[in-house]
Structure formats: structure tokens, C-alpha cells
Backbone as JSON, one array per atom type, in Angstrom:
{
  "sequence": "XXXXXXXXXXXXXXXXXXXXXXXXXXXXXXXXXXXXXXXXXXXXXXXXXXXXXXXXXXXXXXXXXXXXXXXXXXXXXXXXXXXXXXXXXXXXXXXXXXXXXXXXXXXXXXXXXXXXXXXXXXXXXXXXXXXXXXXXXXXXXXXXXXXXXXXXXXXXXXXXXXXXXXXXXXXXXXXXXXXXXXXXXXXXXXXXXXXXXXXXXXXXXXXXXXXXXXXXXXXXXXXXXXXXXXXXXXXXXXXXXXXXXXXXXXXXXXXXXXX",
  "N": [[100.21, 228.86, -119.9], [100.24, 227.39, -117.58], [99.06, 225.05, -118.16], [99.04, 221.53, -118.24], [101.88, 219.59, -119.31], [101.3, 217.15, -120.23], [98.42, 215.62, -121.26], [95.73, 213.78, -119.93], [93.32, 211.25, -120.43], [90.87, 209.0, -119.46], [88.73, 206.55, -120.61], [86.23, 204.2, -121.15], [87.9, 202.01, -120.66], [90.26, 202.7, -121.9], [93.21, 204.49, -121.77], [94.23, 207.63, -122.68], [97.07, 209.37, -123.46], [98.41, 212.47, -124.05], [100.87, 214.3, -125.51], [101.63, 217.64, -124.79], [102.92, 220.06, -125.7], [102.84, 221.66, -128.15], [103.88, 223.92, -129.52], [106.56, 223.76, -129.08], [107.26, 221.5, -130.3], [106.75, 219.23, -128.79], [108.82, 218.3, -126.87], [110.84, 215.78, -125.24], [111.33, 216.65, -122.5], [112.69, 217.04, -119.11], [110.5, 217.56, -117.51], [108.38, 216.59, -119.1], [109.13, 213.86, -119.26], [108.93, 213.12, -116.55], [106.17, 213.52, -116.15], [105.07, 211.61, -117.89], [106.15, 209.27, -116.76], [104.92, 209.23, -114.26], [102.2, 208.95, -114.95], [102.22, 206.56, -116.39], [103.08, 204.75, -114.45], [100.9, 204.86, -112.77], [98.81, 203.9, -114.4], [99.7, 201.31, -114.87], [98.94, 200.06, -112.53], [96.25, 199.91, -112.61], [93.71, 197.89, -113.23], [91.43, 198.25, -114.66], [92.0, 199.59, -116.94], [92.61, 198.84, -120.23], [93.98, 199.35, -122.59], [96.54, 201.61, -123.8], [96.75, 204.69, -125.37], [99.07, 206.7, -126.98], [99.57, 209.86, -127.86], [99.93, 213.11, -129.5], [99.85, 216.71, -129.68], [99.74, 219.19, -132.28], [102.12, 219.94, -134.95], [104.19, 218.13, -134.75], [104.9, 214.87, -133.54], [106.91, 214.2, -131.67], [109.94, 215.95, -131.19], [112.07, 214.91, -129.89], [114.59, 215.04, -127.29], [114.81, 218.03, -125.25], [116.69, 220.41, -126.54], [117.65, 222.89, -125.7], [117.39, 222.72, -122.96], [119.22, 220.66, -122.47], [121.6, 221.89, -123.21], [121.77, 223.84, -121.37], [122.64, 222.81, -118.99], [125.46, 221.6, -119.02], [126.72, 219.1, -118.03], [128.23, 215.95, -117.12], [126.91, 214.58, -115.12], [124.27, 215.59, -115.21], [123.51, 214.77, -117.77], [123.71, 211.94, -117.54], [121.7, 211.6, -115.67], [119.44, 212.53, -117.08], [119.25, 210.83, -119.34], [119.05, 208.33, -118.11], [116.58, 208.67, -116.86], [114.93, 208.91, -119.1], [115.31, 206.37, -120.25], [114.28, 204.72, -118.24], [111.55, 205.39, -118.4], [110.96, 204.49, -120.97], [111.35, 201.75, -120.69], [109.39, 201.21, -118.85], [107.11, 201.43, -120.44], [107.41, 199.1, -122.0], [107.17, 197.2, -119.99], [104.67, 197.54, -119.04], [101.46, 196.24, -118.19], [99.41, 196.67, -120.02], [98.9, 196.96, -123.57], [100.54, 199.44, -125.53], [99.8, 201.95, -127.75], [101.15, 203.94, -130.25], [100.04, 206.97, -131.47], [100.6, 208.59, -134.17], [100.82, 211.72, -135.36], [102.47, 213.45, -136.71], [105.87, 214.55, -137.41], [108.54, 212.53, -136.1], [111.36, 212.63, -134.34], [114.74, 211.71, -133.38], [114.83, 211.15, -129.96], [112.07, 211.19, -130.03], [111.46, 209.58, -132.2], [112.49, 207.32, -131.1], [110.61, 206.92, -129.09], [108.3, 206.25, -130.56], [109.2, 203.86, -131.78], [109.5, 202.36, -129.53], [106.98, 201.92, -128.46], [104.37, 199.48, -128.26], [102.72, 199.11, -130.46], [102.14, 201.01, -133.45], [100.58, 203.62, -135.22], [100.42, 205.83, -137.92], [99.96, 208.98, -139.53], [99.9, 209.34, -143.11], [101.6, 211.33, -143.93], [103.56, 211.57, -142.04], [106.96, 211.67, -140.83], [110.14, 210.18, -140.04], [113.11, 210.14, -138.11], [116.38, 209.52, -136.89], [118.0, 211.82, -135.75], [120.17, 212.88, -134.37], [122.83, 212.62, -135.14], [123.32, 214.63, -136.92], [123.95, 216.75, -135.39], [126.25, 216.15, -134.19], [125.91, 214.15, -132.34], [125.51, 210.83, -131.76], [122.62, 208.87, -131.95], [122.32, 207.08, -129.52], [120.65, 205.9, -127.45], [118.04, 206.0, -128.76], [118.74, 204.18, -130.72], [118.4, 201.68, -129.56], [115.57, 200.72, -129.38], [114.95, 201.19, -132.08], [116.72, 199.59, -133.56], [115.73, 197.18, -132.85], [113.39, 196.98, -134.1], [113.64, 197.67, -136.8], [115.43, 196.51, -139.65], [118.95, 195.65, -139.59], [120.78, 196.99, -141.39], [119.21, 199.1, -142.43], [118.49, 200.38, -140.1], [121.04, 201.28, -139.23], [121.64, 202.96, -141.37], [119.72, 205.0, -140.94], [120.64, 205.89, -138.43], [123.34, 206.67, -138.91], [123.22, 208.59, -140.86], [121.1, 210.33, -140.29], [119.01, 210.99, -141.87], [115.57, 211.48, -142.95], [112.95, 209.1, -143.04], [109.98, 208.3, -144.85], [106.46, 207.77, -144.03], [105.47, 205.56, -145.4], [107.8, 204.09, -145.94], [108.54, 203.59, -143.32], [106.56, 201.8, -142.54], [107.18, 199.65, -144.22], [109.71, 199.0, -143.3], [109.19, 198.19, -140.71], [109.04, 199.89, -138.6], [106.67, 201.15, -137.89], [103.16, 200.15, -137.66], [101.11, 200.78, -139.52], [100.21, 203.24, -142.03], [98.14, 205.92, -142.6], [95.65, 208.08, -144.23], [95.21, 211.37, -142.86], [92.57, 211.86, -142.02], [91.7, 209.34, -141.37], [93.11, 208.47, -139.18], [92.33, 208.28, -136.42], [90.35, 206.33, -136.65], [91.85, 204.11, -137.5], [93.51, 203.74, -135.27], [91.51, 203.15, -133.39], [90.56, 200.77, -134.35], [92.63, 198.99, -133.7], [92.56, 199.25, -130.92], [89.97, 198.24, -130.33], [90.3, 195.63, -131.23], [92.12, 194.63, -129.35], [90.79, 195.06, -126.92], [88.69, 193.23, -127.16], [89.7, 190.86, -126.56], [90.95, 188.44, -124.1], [91.97, 189.93, -121.1], [93.78, 188.76, -119.34], [95.24, 186.98, -121.03], [96.35, 188.87, -122.79], [97.98, 190.35, -121.08], [99.8, 188.33, -120.14], [100.89, 187.59, -122.61], [102.13, 189.91, -123.59], [104.18, 190.35, -121.72], [105.59, 187.96, -122.02], [106.43, 188.16, -124.7], [108.39, 190.28, -124.75], [110.32, 189.35, -122.96], [111.18, 186.86, -123.98], [112.35, 187.73, -126.28], [114.89, 188.56, -125.65], [116.29, 186.32, -125.15], [118.21, 183.29, -125.85], [117.54, 180.87, -128.46], [116.7, 178.24, -127.57], [116.28, 178.65, -124.85], [114.25, 180.56, -125.04], [112.18, 179.03, -126.17], [111.71, 177.24, -124.02], [110.89, 178.99, -122.01], [108.62, 180.15, -123.24], [106.97, 177.92, -123.47], [106.44, 177.32, -120.79], [105.05, 179.63, -120.09], [102.83, 179.35, -121.73], [101.65, 177.09, -120.6], [101.05, 178.02, -118.05], [99.2, 180.04, -118.79], [97.2, 178.39, -119.84], [96.04, 177.46, -117.6], [94.47, 179.47, -116.64], [91.23, 180.89, -115.99], [90.09, 182.23, -118.16], [91.25, 181.02, -120.4], [90.11, 178.46, -120.36], [87.43, 179.19, -120.73], [87.58, 180.39, -123.26], [88.33, 178.22, -124.96], [86.17, 176.5, -124.5], [84.13, 178.08, -125.52], [84.8, 178.18, -128.23], [84.54, 175.49, -128.94], [81.88, 175.17, -128.49], [80.79, 176.81, -130.27], [80.24, 179.63, -129.79], [80.34, 183.06, -128.61], [83.04, 184.02, -126.49], [82.87, 184.68, -122.93], [84.69, 186.7, -121.18], [86.26, 186.41, -118.01], [87.96, 188.15, -116.83], [88.03, 191.3, -117.45]],
  "CA": [[101.53, 228.4, -119.4], [100.0, 226.5, -116.48], [98.47, 223.82, -118.66], [99.96, 220.37, -118.06], [102.62, 219.18, -120.51], [100.76, 215.89, -120.66], [96.96, 215.51, -121.05], [95.35, 212.4, -119.68], [91.89, 210.93, -120.42], [90.51, 207.59, -119.32], [87.38, 206.35, -120.98], [85.89, 202.92, -121.74], [89.02, 201.12, -120.57], [91.36, 203.25, -122.69], [93.92, 205.68, -121.27], [94.86, 208.38, -123.76], [98.07, 210.34, -123.02], [98.69, 213.38, -125.17], [101.97, 215.28, -125.35], [100.95, 218.93, -124.92], [103.8, 221.21, -125.92], [102.9, 221.65, -129.59], [104.68, 225.0, -130.08], [107.96, 223.37, -128.88], [107.31, 220.19, -130.94], [106.6, 218.16, -127.81], [110.14, 217.73, -126.48], [110.9, 214.92, -124.05], [112.07, 217.39, -121.42], [112.59, 216.41, -117.81], [109.09, 217.7, -117.09], [107.56, 215.65, -119.86], [109.46, 212.5, -118.87], [108.36, 212.93, -115.21], [104.76, 213.39, -116.29], [104.86, 210.3, -118.53], [106.49, 208.21, -115.84], [103.9, 209.25, -113.23], [100.95, 208.42, -115.5], [102.42, 205.13, -116.74], [103.13, 204.0, -113.2], [99.52, 204.79, -112.24], [98.05, 203.07, -115.35], [100.11, 199.95, -114.67], [98.28, 199.5, -111.35], [94.8, 200.05, -112.8], [93.3, 196.79, -114.04], [90.25, 198.63, -115.49], [92.57, 200.13, -118.19], [93.0, 197.73, -121.1], [94.88, 199.83, -123.67], [97.0, 202.97, -123.69], [97.05, 205.38, -126.64], [100.01, 207.78, -126.7], [99.56, 210.79, -128.98], [100.53, 214.42, -129.32], [99.2, 217.82, -130.33], [100.61, 220.02, -133.11], [102.69, 219.39, -136.19], [105.19, 217.11, -134.44], [104.67, 213.92, -132.47], [107.93, 214.66, -130.7], [111.23, 216.2, -131.83], [113.12, 214.36, -129.09], [114.92, 215.79, -126.09], [114.84, 219.49, -125.27], [118.13, 220.76, -126.76], [118.0, 224.03, -124.88], [117.55, 222.17, -121.61], [120.44, 219.89, -122.44], [122.76, 222.77, -123.25], [121.76, 224.74, -120.19], [123.36, 222.14, -117.91], [126.37, 220.74, -119.76], [127.54, 218.25, -117.12], [128.06, 214.53, -117.28], [125.91, 214.21, -114.11], [122.96, 215.91, -115.73], [123.2, 213.91, -118.94], [123.5, 210.62, -117.01], [120.41, 211.63, -115.01], [118.38, 212.68, -118.1], [119.12, 209.62, -120.21], [118.55, 207.26, -117.28], [115.17, 208.94, -116.66], [114.27, 208.54, -120.33], [115.37, 204.89, -120.41], [113.31, 204.15, -117.31], [110.2, 205.64, -118.92], [110.79, 203.64, -122.12], [111.23, 200.4, -120.16], [108.05, 201.13, -118.23], [106.16, 201.14, -121.5], [107.55, 197.7, -122.36], [106.77, 196.35, -118.88], [103.3, 197.8, -118.69], [100.59, 195.11, -118.55], [98.55, 197.01, -121.13], [99.52, 197.37, -124.8], [100.66, 200.91, -125.77], [99.69, 202.28, -129.18], [101.53, 205.29, -130.6], [99.2, 207.64, -132.46], [101.61, 209.56, -134.65], [100.17, 212.69, -136.25], [103.45, 214.32, -137.3], [107.24, 214.06, -137.43], [109.11, 211.99, -134.86], [112.79, 212.57, -134.52], [115.63, 211.4, -132.26], [114.13, 210.42, -128.89], [110.71, 211.06, -130.45], [111.43, 208.34, -132.98], [112.67, 206.26, -130.13], [109.3, 206.67, -128.4], [107.44, 205.51, -131.49], [109.72, 202.5, -131.94], [109.47, 201.66, -128.27], [105.62, 201.55, -128.19], [104.06, 198.1, -128.74], [102.12, 199.26, -131.8], [102.21, 202.41, -133.89], [99.83, 204.0, -136.39], [100.84, 207.18, -138.28], [99.4, 209.63, -140.76], [100.77, 209.04, -144.22], [102.52, 212.42, -144.12], [104.57, 211.58, -140.99], [108.34, 211.31, -141.19], [110.85, 209.69, -138.89], [114.55, 210.23, -138.23], [117.25, 209.49, -135.65], [118.74, 212.91, -136.35], [121.22, 213.4, -133.52], [124.14, 212.6, -135.81], [123.52, 215.92, -137.62], [124.44, 217.73, -134.42], [127.44, 215.59, -133.53], [125.51, 213.19, -131.27], [124.92, 209.59, -132.22], [121.41, 208.57, -131.2], [122.56, 205.74, -128.93], [119.44, 205.32, -126.79], [117.08, 205.67, -129.75], [119.19, 203.01, -131.48], [118.02, 200.43, -128.92], [114.3, 200.21, -129.93], [114.94, 201.27, -133.54], [117.39, 198.39, -134.06], [114.92, 196.0, -132.51], [112.22, 197.02, -134.99], [114.1, 197.87, -138.18], [116.57, 195.65, -140.02], [120.2, 196.24, -139.16], [121.33, 197.97, -142.32], [118.34, 200.32, -142.49], [118.67, 201.07, -138.79], [122.31, 201.99, -139.23], [121.5, 204.08, -142.32], [119.05, 206.09, -140.24], [121.48, 206.4, -137.32], [124.56, 207.22, -139.4], [122.97, 209.76, -141.75], [120.12, 211.27, -139.76], [118.01, 211.33, -142.93], [114.24, 211.09, -142.72], [112.19, 208.14, -143.89], [108.57, 208.65, -144.82], [105.62, 206.79, -143.33], [105.39, 204.3, -146.14], [109.04, 203.35, -145.67], [108.51, 203.2, -141.93], [105.74, 200.58, -142.49], [107.92, 198.63, -144.9], [110.88, 198.62, -142.49], [108.78, 197.64, -139.45], [109.03, 200.86, -137.53], [105.24, 201.36, -137.52], [102.25, 199.11, -138.2], [100.37, 201.26, -140.68], [100.16, 204.69, -142.33], [96.78, 206.18, -143.15], [95.31, 209.49, -144.35], [94.93, 212.01, -141.59], [91.15, 211.71, -141.65], [91.45, 207.97, -140.97], [94.03, 208.1, -138.15], [91.62, 207.85, -135.22], [89.68, 205.05, -136.96], [92.85, 203.05, -137.54], [93.86, 203.46, -133.89], [90.37, 202.53, -132.72], [90.47, 199.34, -134.77], [93.58, 198.22, -132.89], [92.02, 199.26, -129.55], [88.84, 197.31, -130.25], [90.8, 194.27, -131.36], [92.74, 194.25, -128.12], [89.8, 195.01, -125.85], [87.81, 192.14, -127.35], [90.42, 189.63, -126.15], [91.15, 188.26, -122.68], [93.01, 190.78, -120.47], [94.81, 187.89, -118.84], [96.09, 186.52, -122.12], [97.09, 190.01, -123.3], [99.06, 190.65, -120.11], [100.79, 187.29, -120.19], [101.5, 187.62, -123.91], [103.07, 191.05, -123.75], [105.36, 190.1, -120.9], [106.35, 186.86, -122.64], [107.04, 188.61, -125.96], [109.59, 191.04, -124.56], [111.34, 188.56, -122.27], [111.77, 185.83, -124.87], [113.13, 188.36, -127.34], [116.29, 188.75, -125.18], [116.84, 185.0, -124.85], [118.58, 182.4, -126.91], [116.4, 180.17, -129.01], [116.3, 177.13, -126.72], [115.7, 179.24, -123.62], [112.98, 181.19, -125.41], [111.14, 177.98, -126.25], [111.45, 176.72, -122.68], [110.12, 180.02, -121.3], [107.36, 180.29, -123.9], [106.15, 176.72, -123.15], [106.02, 177.47, -119.4], [104.05, 180.68, -120.06], [101.59, 178.82, -122.31], [101.06, 176.18, -119.64], [100.38, 178.91, -117.07], [98.04, 180.68, -119.44], [96.15, 177.41, -120.02], [95.41, 177.23, -116.24], [93.61, 180.6, -116.36], [89.82, 180.69, -116.32], [89.79, 182.74, -119.51], [91.63, 180.06, -121.43], [89.06, 177.44, -120.37], [86.25, 179.78, -121.33], [87.87, 180.56, -124.69], [88.32, 176.91, -125.6], [84.81, 176.01, -124.46], [83.29, 178.9, -126.42], [85.16, 177.75, -129.6], [83.99, 174.15, -129.21], [80.42, 175.29, -128.45], [80.43, 177.76, -131.35], [79.62, 180.84, -129.25], [81.31, 184.08, -128.23], [83.49, 183.84, -125.06], [82.62, 185.71, -121.95], [85.9, 186.74, -120.35], [86.05, 186.67, -116.58], [88.85, 189.24, -116.46], [87.92, 192.31, -118.5]],
  "C": [[101.39, 227.38, -118.31], [99.42, 225.17, -116.88], [99.49, 222.69, -118.62], [100.64, 220.06, -119.45], [102.05, 217.87, -121.06], [99.3, 215.84, -120.24], [96.61, 214.05, -120.89], [93.83, 212.26, -119.75], [91.73, 209.47, -120.32], [89.05, 207.4, -119.62], [87.2, 204.97, -121.6], [87.1, 201.99, -121.74], [90.24, 201.56, -121.34], [91.94, 204.52, -122.06], [94.6, 206.35, -122.45], [95.78, 209.44, -123.15], [98.47, 211.15, -124.23], [99.74, 214.37, -124.81], [101.42, 216.67, -125.67], [101.9, 220.11, -124.87], [103.98, 221.39, -127.4], [103.83, 222.75, -130.16], [106.19, 224.68, -129.98], [108.22, 222.03, -129.52], [107.4, 219.05, -129.92], [107.91, 217.49, -127.41], [109.97, 216.79, -125.27], [111.8, 215.52, -123.0], [111.98, 216.6, -120.15], [111.13, 216.43, -117.31], [108.19, 216.7, -117.79], [107.83, 214.21, -119.46], [108.85, 212.19, -117.52], [106.85, 212.74, -115.31], [104.35, 212.02, -116.88], [105.07, 209.2, -117.52], [105.4, 208.13, -114.78], [102.59, 208.6, -113.74], [101.07, 206.96, -115.85], [102.44, 204.27, -115.47], [101.66, 203.81, -112.67], [98.67, 203.83, -113.11], [98.46, 201.62, -115.1], [99.44, 199.26, -113.51], [96.76, 199.47, -111.48], [94.3, 198.95, -113.79], [92.11, 197.1, -114.93], [90.74, 199.21, -116.85], [93.09, 198.98, -119.0], [94.03, 198.13, -122.14], [95.3, 201.28, -123.35], [97.26, 203.5, -125.09], [97.93, 206.61, -126.33], [100.06, 208.65, -127.97], [100.13, 212.15, -128.65], [99.7, 215.45, -130.07], [100.19, 218.58, -131.22], [101.14, 219.28, -134.34], [103.62, 218.23, -135.93], [104.66, 216.15, -133.38], [105.65, 214.22, -131.35], [109.28, 214.82, -131.45], [112.4, 215.66, -130.94], [113.39, 215.19, -127.83], [114.96, 217.28, -126.31], [116.27, 219.95, -125.35], [118.57, 221.96, -125.89], [118.21, 223.6, -123.4], [118.86, 221.45, -121.45], [121.66, 220.79, -122.43], [122.87, 223.68, -122.07], [122.52, 224.13, -118.99], [124.34, 221.1, -118.53], [127.33, 219.97, -118.83], [127.25, 216.8, -117.38], [126.94, 214.03, -116.32], [124.5, 214.39, -114.65], [122.57, 214.99, -116.85], [122.92, 212.49, -118.5], [122.08, 210.55, -116.43], [119.24, 211.68, -116.08], [118.19, 211.41, -118.88], [118.66, 208.42, -119.39], [117.03, 207.42, -117.04], [114.41, 208.56, -117.92], [114.23, 207.03, -120.52], [114.42, 204.21, -119.48], [111.91, 204.27, -117.84], [109.96, 204.68, -120.13], [110.59, 202.18, -121.65], [109.87, 200.22, -119.46], [106.98, 200.83, -119.28], [106.18, 199.68, -121.86], [107.01, 196.8, -121.28], [105.33, 196.59, -118.45], [102.42, 196.62, -119.07], [99.72, 195.37, -119.84], [99.39, 197.31, -122.41], [99.5, 198.88, -124.94], [100.72, 201.16, -127.27], [100.17, 203.72, -129.41], [100.62, 205.82, -131.68], [100.01, 208.78, -133.03], [101.0, 210.44, -135.73], [101.15, 213.59, -136.97], [104.84, 213.71, -137.26], [107.63, 213.5, -136.07], [110.59, 211.83, -135.07], [113.56, 212.27, -133.23], [114.86, 210.65, -131.17], [112.6, 210.32, -129.17], [110.5, 209.87, -131.32], [111.63, 207.19, -132.11], [111.37, 205.91, -129.44], [108.37, 205.92, -129.26], [107.87, 204.05, -131.61], [109.49, 201.7, -130.67], [108.01, 201.25, -127.89], [105.34, 200.15, -128.79], [103.52, 198.1, -130.13], [102.17, 200.75, -132.17], [101.43, 202.57, -135.2], [100.17, 205.49, -136.66], [100.03, 207.7, -139.45], [100.4, 209.39, -141.87], [101.75, 210.16, -144.56], [103.59, 212.48, -143.04], [105.93, 211.19, -141.53], [109.11, 210.98, -139.91], [112.37, 209.78, -139.15], [115.22, 210.11, -136.85], [118.33, 210.57, -136.02], [119.87, 213.47, -135.53], [122.59, 213.51, -134.24], [124.42, 213.91, -136.52], [124.09, 216.98, -136.68], [125.63, 217.2, -133.63], [127.13, 214.58, -132.4], [124.85, 211.96, -131.9], [123.74, 209.23, -131.36], [121.48, 207.16, -130.58], [121.34, 205.14, -128.28], [118.32, 205.12, -127.8], [117.46, 204.45, -130.59], [118.7, 201.7, -130.88], [116.64, 199.94, -129.45], [114.3, 200.23, -131.47], [115.59, 199.99, -134.14], [116.68, 197.1, -133.74], [113.59, 195.96, -133.31], [112.59, 196.97, -136.45], [115.28, 196.95, -138.43], [117.91, 196.43, -139.77], [120.75, 197.31, -140.09], [120.51, 199.24, -142.44], [118.47, 201.09, -141.21], [119.97, 201.88, -138.8], [122.33, 203.13, -140.22], [120.81, 205.29, -141.66], [119.95, 206.75, -139.2], [122.71, 207.15, -137.79], [124.37, 208.45, -140.27], [122.02, 210.78, -141.16], [119.01, 211.63, -140.73], [116.65, 210.78, -142.52], [113.84, 209.94, -143.61], [110.74, 208.52, -143.8], [107.74, 207.53, -144.17], [105.5, 205.49, -144.08], [106.64, 203.43, -145.94], [109.05, 202.81, -144.26], [107.65, 201.93, -141.75], [106.57, 199.42, -143.08], [109.08, 198.1, -144.09], [110.5, 198.09, -141.13], [108.79, 198.6, -138.27], [107.63, 201.18, -137.0], [104.38, 200.3, -138.16], [101.56, 199.58, -139.44], [100.44, 202.77, -140.81], [98.85, 204.94, -143.07], [96.61, 207.65, -143.42], [94.93, 210.06, -143.02], [93.48, 211.81, -141.08], [90.81, 210.32, -141.11], [92.3, 207.53, -139.78], [93.32, 207.54, -136.92], [90.88, 206.49, -135.44], [90.62, 203.9, -136.99], [93.33, 202.68, -136.09], [92.73, 202.73, -133.16], [90.24, 201.08, -133.1], [91.42, 198.48, -133.97], [93.06, 198.12, -131.43], [90.93, 198.25, -129.41], [89.31, 195.88, -130.35], [91.44, 193.74, -130.09], [91.71, 194.11, -126.98], [88.86, 193.82, -125.94], [88.44, 190.84, -126.87], [90.56, 189.61, -124.62], [92.25, 189.14, -122.13], [94.12, 189.93, -119.93], [95.8, 187.43, -119.89], [96.94, 187.65, -122.71], [98.27, 190.31, -122.38], [100.17, 189.62, -120.18], [101.54, 187.36, -121.51], [102.51, 188.73, -124.08], [104.31, 190.84, -122.94], [106.24, 189.03, -121.53], [107.1, 187.37, -123.89], [108.37, 189.32, -125.71], [110.69, 190.24, -123.86], [111.97, 187.55, -123.18], [112.64, 186.44, -125.96], [114.6, 188.51, -126.97], [116.96, 187.45, -124.88], [117.41, 184.34, -126.08], [117.41, 181.55, -127.29], [115.85, 179.06, -128.08], [115.65, 177.67, -125.42], [114.35, 179.9, -123.88], [111.86, 180.2, -125.54], [110.7, 177.43, -124.89], [110.52, 177.74, -121.94], [108.75, 180.14, -121.88], [106.4, 179.08, -123.52], [105.65, 176.83, -121.7], [104.92, 178.51, -119.31], [102.74, 180.2, -120.68], [100.86, 177.89, -121.36], [100.36, 176.97, -118.54], [99.12, 179.55, -117.57], [96.88, 179.67, -119.54], [95.38, 177.15, -118.68], [94.47, 178.38, -115.9], [92.16, 180.33, -116.75], [89.48, 181.14, -117.71], [90.1, 181.78, -120.59], [90.59, 178.96, -121.52], [87.81, 177.97, -121.05], [86.44, 179.95, -122.86], [87.77, 179.26, -125.49], [86.86, 176.39, -125.64], [83.89, 176.77, -125.46], [83.54, 178.5, -127.89], [84.46, 176.44, -129.89], [82.46, 174.2, -129.24], [79.9, 176.24, -129.46], [79.64, 178.97, -130.82], [80.74, 181.83, -128.95], [81.74, 183.84, -126.78], [83.02, 185.0, -124.19], [83.78, 185.73, -120.96], [85.6, 187.1, -118.89], [86.94, 187.81, -116.06], [88.85, 190.28, -117.6], [88.25, 193.69, -117.94]]
}
């Protein structure tokens, strides 16, 4: 009972965060949200960490918010506080300098589906299923709708939100909710392939690129081009960009100065 709701391991530049309430399907309770926020804030300040992998133990990745906790305090003040806390944590993932990969080993529903959609990348077992299921209980999944509608096409997103029906991992790939679905035995290998691909690149370029990607997505087309051009010019002034270009021209592997 005293074991942390969130397990943390840092090794070889990779921070692995593991939701650790498997018997309760890893709910995004206040305690879990606080633990995630604390670790993400710490990781964001640690330049030695290049990638974050977010996983879970048990049959479910996350079933969303803790319904018992929500019903125990049925006040507008509590709900405002809870959803603001969850939104802050989700935004922290987007604003983190490091890419965050969801390692999805089971079902992800409601705010759990939101968490998968909100991560920068996601790999799932081919038996995983996804749903924004709040509508089944009289609650439209409004906050999950934010990242889901930014990953999935409008009509499919609304179908998920209005019906609460599950989609399987193959459909989740096709709709853009996750990057890939693999057999369970290949999950860690698939995640590691993404990790290695990111770690082999310039940390400066990755940091600039992630920040640029999310900011331009909220802009109009002309403003997005102006902003992207400015970011590319700034990136070109970095030592790593000079090294990368020289390495290409000299037909050798680059040696990044910021790793």
C-alpha cells in the first residue's frame, strides 16, 4: 500500500515513468496527477534526459479519472480543481523539451485515452483498445476531446466522443491516435527503436523542433510560416547545425556538442 503510484527510472538518458496502480486500472487520481506533475517538472530541468517513456503496469494503461474520488466530492470547486490539475499536467507534456512516448500495454479510456493522444508519440500492443467513454455515464469527455480531436479526424473523433465505443489498435493507427501497434512481445523493441532514433539526433534540434511543432499548430498559415522560418534561422545558428551540415558534406557521422 505504501508503494508509489508512479515508478520512475532514469537510465542512459531515458526517463521511464510507470503508472503503478494496476488493480485499479491506473486511474488519473489526484495523487497520480501530482506524482506525474512532480516528475515531469523535474525531468524538464534535466538536460541529461533525452526521452521520456510513459507506461503502466497491469491490464490497463489507464481507465481515466478515479470515478470514486470524483463522486466522493461532488462540488464544482473540486471538479474545477481536478480538471485544471489534469490539464496542467497534459500541457506540461507538450511543453517538455524532451519527446514523450506512450508505451501502451492495455486499454486506455476517457482521460487515459487523452493521455495517449497527448503524448508526442505512442506505441501500443495490437490487443490494446481506446475509447472516450465518459458519454456512457452521462459525461461528455470534453478535456479528452482536446488532444483526440488534434490527432484524429473530426468525424472519427466525434464518433468516439458521442458513442463511447472502443476502437482497436489497428484503427487507432489508421486514425492517427497512435504511431504503431505491435505484438506484445515486440512492444519494448518498438519503443526502443523510437528512443534510439531520437537519441541519435541533436538534442538542440529536437528541443527546438518540439516547441515549434506545437506552437505553429495553433497559428494561422501565414503566421505559422513566419514563426517556422524564424525558428529555422535560430536553429541554423546552433553549433549542432553547423556540425550536422559539415558531417554531411564530409560524408561522416556528426558529433553533437549537445547530447
